[in-house]
C-alpha positions in Angstrom: -0.1 0.1 0.0 1.2 3.6 -0.7 1.9 5.7 2.3 -0.5 8.6 2.9 1.6 11.4 4.7 -0.2 12.7 7.9 -1.1 16.5 7.8 0.7 16.5 11.3 4.5 16.9 10.8 6.8 16.3 13.2 9.5 18.8 13.0 11.9 17.9 15.7 12.1 16.1 19.0 14.5 16.9 22.0 15.4 15.1 25.1 15.5 17.9 27.6 16.0 16.2 30.9 17.0 12.5 31.9 18.2 10.6 34.5 19.2 7.1 35.5 20.1 5.1 38.6 20.5 1.5 39.2 19.0 0.0 42.2 21.1 -3.0 43.4 19.0 -5.7 45.5 19.5 -5.9 49.1 22.5 -8.2 50.0 22.0 -11.6 50.3 18.9 -11.4 48.3 18.2 -14.1 45.4 15.8 -11.5 43.2 17.1 -10.8 39.6 16.2 -7.4 39.0 15.7 -8.3 35.4 12.8 -10.4 36.5 11.2 -7.4 38.0 11.1 -5.0 34.8 7.6 -5.6 34.1 6.5 -4.9 37.4 8.0 -1.3 37.3 5.4 1.5 38.3 5.5 4.0 35.3 4.0 7.5 35.4 3.4 9.1 32.0 2.6 12.8 31.6 2.1 15.1 28.7 1.2 18.7 27.9 0.1 20.1 24.4 0.6 23.7 23.6 0.8 26.1 20.8 3.7 28.4 20.3 3.0 32.0 21.2 3.7 34.5 18.3 4.2 31.7 15.9 1.5 30.5 13.7 1.4 26.7 13.0 3.8 25.5 15.6 2.9 23.3 18.3 4.6 21.5 21.1 4.0 18.2 23.1 6.1 18.2 26.1 6.1 14.4 27.4 7.9 12.6 30.3 8.3 9.2 31.7 8.9 8.2 35.4 10.0 4.7 35.6 10.3 2.9 38.9 10.8 6.1 40.7 7.9 5.8 43.2 8.5 5.3 47.0 8.4 1.5 46.5 11.2 1.3 44.1 12.2 -2.3 43.0 15.7 -3.4 42.4 17.0 -2.5 38.7 16.4 0.6 36.7 15.0 3.8 38.0 14.6 6.4 34.8 13.3 9.8 34.2 13.3 11.2 30.9 11.7 14.3 29.3 11.3 15.2 25.8 9.6 18.0 23.6 8.3 17.3 20.2 8.0 20.3 17.6 5.0 19.9 15.3 3.4 21.9 12.5 0.7 20.9 10.1 1.0 20.7 6.4 0.3 24.2 4.8 -2.6 22.9 2.6 -4.4 21.5 5.7 -8.1 22.1 5.8 -8.3 21.1 9.4 -10.1 23.4 11.9 -8.6 24.4 15.2 -10.4 21.5 16.9 -9.5 19.1 14.4 -5.9 20.1 15.1 -6.3 19.9 18.6 -7.7 16.3 18.4 -4.8 15.5 16.1 -2.1 16.7 18.5 -3.7 14.8 21.5 -3.9 11.6 19.8 -1.3 11.5 17.1 1.1 14.0 18.6 1.1 12.6 22.0 1.5 9.0 20.6 4.5 9.9 18.3 5.9 11.6 21.4 5.7 8.5 23.7 7.3 6.5 20.8 10.2 9.0 20.6 10.8 8.5 24.4 10.4 4.6 24.0 13.3 4.8 21.4 15.5 6.9 23.4 15.0 4.6 26.2 15.7 1.7 24.2 18.9 3.3 23.1 20.2 4.6 26.2 19.5 1.5 28.2 21.2 -0.6 25.8 24.4 0.4 27.4 23.1 -0.5 31.2 23.6 -3.7 33.1 20.2 -5.1 32.4 20.3 -4.4 28.8 17.7 -2.7 26.7 14.6 -1.6 28.4 11.3 -1.7 26.1 8.5 0.7 27.5 5.4 -1.5 27.5 2.4 -0.6 25.0 0.4 2.5 26.2 -3.4 2.3 26.2 -3.5 5.7 24.5 -7.5 6.1 24.8 -7.1 5.5 28.5 -4.1 7.9 29.0 -5.9 10.7 26.9 -9.2 10.3 29.1 -7.3 10.6 32.3 -5.4 13.7 31.2 -8.7 15.4 30.4 -10.3 14.3 33.5 -7.1 15.6 35.5 -7.4 18.9 33.6 -11.3 19.3 34.1 -10.5 18.7 38.0 -7.6 21.4 37.9 -9.8 23.8 36.3 -12.7 23.2 38.9 -10.2 23.8 41.8 -9.4 27.2 40.0 -12.7 28.4 40.2 
């Protein structure tokens, strides 16, 4: 099948903050940290913004907290934060609401996948080998974010 290009254009992606820590198992423990990777608590967050004073520029700030809760498991503890820069094709017929929906779905998904790629490459040099971020239920993530924004706006009033 022939590729149909999206009206959403990823112009660039940057990692703006990253940290890593290896948590050793307790002395005498028979736990293999590699066996715990799938049990890590993972927190994902994002913000979608337009760029003030620039038409047709949008940013998606995204971040991952992996195994950084109070109950850290042995193995990797990682934080990574990135910014994706988007625009829309100059010929787009999308209105502002459609652009927003595009950014919230495709833009966020692309941003998370960019973080996933960075994590995979970065961790390939670490003691337990490459870490692959599990698949993300994007619908649930977007619904949770919308709900948190609604609650935040209610508190402001």
